[in-house]
N, C-alpha and C positions, 0 to 999 in steps of 0.2 A: 550583482557583484559575484555571487558564487558561479554563475554560468560563465561570466567573463574569465574568472580564474581557471575554470576547467578548460575553456577554449585555449587560453595561453599555455596551459600545461600540455595539452595534447598537441598543440602546434610545435612546442619545443621538442617533444618526443619524436614527432614526425620529421623534424629537421635533422635530429641526431640519427635517425634511421637512414635518412637519405644520405647524410655524410658518410655513414658507415658503409652503406651499399655501394656508394660511388668511390670508396677508398680515398676520401678527402681528408681523413684523419689517420695517417699512417701509424701502424703499430697500436692503434687504439680501437677497441671494440666498444664504441660509445653506448650501444644498446645494453651491453653487459654491465655498465655502471648502474643502470636502473633496474635491470632484470637479471639478477645474479645467475651465472651459469655454473658456478662451483657448487659442490654439495653444501647443504645447510649445516648449521652448527652441530646438531646431534650426530650427523653422519661423519663430519670431520673429526669430532671427538672420538668416535669409535675407531676411525681409521688411525688416529694418532696413538691410541692405546695399543692397537694391533701392531703399529710400527715399533713402539717401545719394546714390545715382547719379541718381535722378530729380529731387532737389531741390538738387543741388549743395551738399551740406552743407559748411559752412566747414572748411577745412583749416588756414589760417594766420591768426592775428590779429597785426597789427603794432602793437607797443606803444611808447610814447614814452620809457619809462625802463627801466633794467635792473632796478630794484626796483619791485614792484607788490603790490597787495593782491587777495585773492580772498575774496568773501563766500560762505560755504558754509551751506546750510540743508537740512534733511531732515525727513521724517515730519510734514508739516503736517496730514495727515489731514483735509483740508478737507471740511466738510459744510455747516453753516448759518452758520458764522462763520469769518473769516480775518484777524482783527486782527493777530496776530503776524506772519503772512506779509506783510501789507501794510507793517508797520513795518520788516521786514527789507528788503523791496524798495525802500522809500523811502530807507533808510540806505545801501544798496548803490549806488543811483543817485546819491545826493548826494556820495558819496566819489569825488573826482576821481582818487585814486590806485588805484582799483579798476576796471580796464577790462572785467572780465567777472565772472560769478558761476556757482556750481555748485549744483545741486539733486540730492540723493541718493535721491530716490524716496519712495513713499507720499505723493504729493501730495494724494490724495483719500481719503475714507474709505468711500465707497459709490457706487452708480450715480448718474449724472446730474450729477456735481459738477465735471467738467472746466471748464465755463464759469465756475464760481466760482473755481477755481484761476487761470485766465487773468485774471480780474478782479483777483485778489489781487496778481499780479505785473505788472499793467499799468503801474505807475510805473517799472518797470525797462526803460528804453529801450536800455541797453547789452546786449551779448550775454549770454545765460545758457544753460547747458548742463545737460541733465537726463537722468537714467536712470529706468527703471521700478522700482517696488517691488512687493512682493507684493499690496498693496491696489490697486495700479494695474491689475493684470491679473485680480484676482478678478472673479467675476460676468460673465465673458466680455468684459471691458473692454479687452483689448489693442488691438483695432481702434480704439477711441475714443482710447486713448493715442497711437497712431500718427497718427491724424488730427489731434488737437488739440495734441500736444506734439512728436511726431516720433520719430526713430530712438532706439533704446536701446543701440546698439553702434556706436561710431565713435571717431575720435581727432582731435585738432587740435594745432597748434603755436602757442605764444606766443612770437613773435619780438620780442626786445628789441634795442636798438642793438648790443649786444655778446654776446648769448647767445640760446639757444633752449631752451625748456622744452616737454616733450611731455606731453600729457594724454590718457589713454585711458579711455573709458567702456565698461564691460561690463554686460551684462544678467544679473543674478543674482536676478531677482524670484521664481523658484521654487527658489532655493537650490542652483542648479547652473548651470554655464556651458553644459552640453551638449557633445557631442563636436565639433561643427562650430565653435562659438565658441571652444572651448579651442584647437583647431588654429590658428584665426585669430590668437588672442592670442599663442600661442607663435611663430608665423611673424612677426608684427608686431614683437614684442620682439627677436627675433633680428636682424631687419633694422634696426630703429631704434637698437638699442644700439650700432651701428657708426657712427652719424652724428654723434656728438659732442654730445649734448644735455647741458645743464647739469643739469637735473633731469627725472626721469620720475615722473609721478603717475598712479596708477590710481584711478578713482572709480566707485562702484557702490552698491548698496543693502545687500546681505547682508554681515554682518561675519564675521570668522574666529573660531575657537577656542571659542566658547561652545557648550554642548551641553545647554541646559536645556529645549529643545523647547517654549518658551513660545509659539511661533508655529505650532505644529502641523507640517504637512508642509513648511512653508517656513522652518523655524527656522534651520537651519545646513547648510553643506556636509557631505557625508559625510566621515569621517575620511580616506579615501583621497584625495578631491579636495582637502581642506585641505592635506594633505601635498604633493600635486603642485603646487598653486598657490603655496604659500609657497616651495617650492624654485624654481619658475619665476621668481617676482618677485625673489628674492634673486640668482639666477643672472644676470639681465639688468639689474641695477642700479636697479630701482624703489626710490624713496626713501620715498614715502608711498602708503598704501592707505587711501582715505577711504570710510567707509560710515556707515549709520544703522542702522535696523531695531530696535535694542535700546532706543532712547529715552533712554539714559543714557550720558553720555560715558565713554570709556575709552581710554587710550593704552597700547599695548603695543609694545615693541621686540623684534623677532624676526629673527634672521639679517640684521641690517643694514637691515631695512625697518621703518618706523614705521606701525603700524596704528592709525588714529584713528576711533573711533566718535563721531559728533556727536549731541548731544542732540536730542530732538524739538522742533519749533516749534509743536506743536498748541495750539489754544485749548481751555480756559484752563489747560493743564497746569502744575502747580507746577514751577518750575525750567526752564521752556521757555527755550531758548537757541539761538544760532547761533554759527558759528565764523568768525573772520577770519584768513586765512593771509597772511603777509607773505613774498613770494618774492623773494629776491635771491641773492647768493652763498651765504647761509645761508637756511634755511627755518624760519620761526617761526609760531606760532599762538597765538590767544587765544580764549576763549569769552566771549560777550556774553549775559548773561541779560536776559530781557525785563522791562521795568518793570512792577512789580506782581506779578511771579512770583518775586521773590528771597526 
């Protein structure tokens, strides 16, 4: 049985190599999905921190009210169309109570589509903060993400008249933080948890808990890393962990932390939706389904 499994696996890889070599899968580097061509997590983390220093990445947003909204989108997988993303960007920009927006990764589907993503979010003139997903680094595209979108590891503070909220972005695009980013996260949470933030939110791409391997080698954290991360977030008072990746919403409460998976915003996915968070003394959320996809 083991030999049969190996034969099937190697046959599948050979077929993908043949398809890629013969250009039968336009815009897709099928081999790259199995053998990553982007730098690994530790290298990406170091490049993100260097980017933060060189570009003076925003550390504090001054907001006019203690309660505000955040428009959250993920898994646009932009290729040839971006209607849903455009509608989300226009809605976020038009909402005077929403001072910034979050994007949880997989903004493109294949090579050469970062210009399309930037066109889709062009109406969004207020700040938006993004992390990389697995599709964003497939096919050796990490450098393109860094150049077009920016860092994938950073934090910022939402300063209201009477409170401060901390938002931490981590790079989980290959289903692990890596050793260096994990040390950074632990040190940051230890430091910031003493500074009296009203809320602490972590946002990223890869969700917790599921083990269905639907995304191949980027499906989930290892069980050991899941245990360590959930313990870390609970220990330092993180209230929300926002992610995408699975394409279907799910809300799980574990050890005092709310883990929220946001739906895909991909065209023309049935049930495509985004999330609006309302952040005040309490934290609330609602999902908004796209017109025509209900």
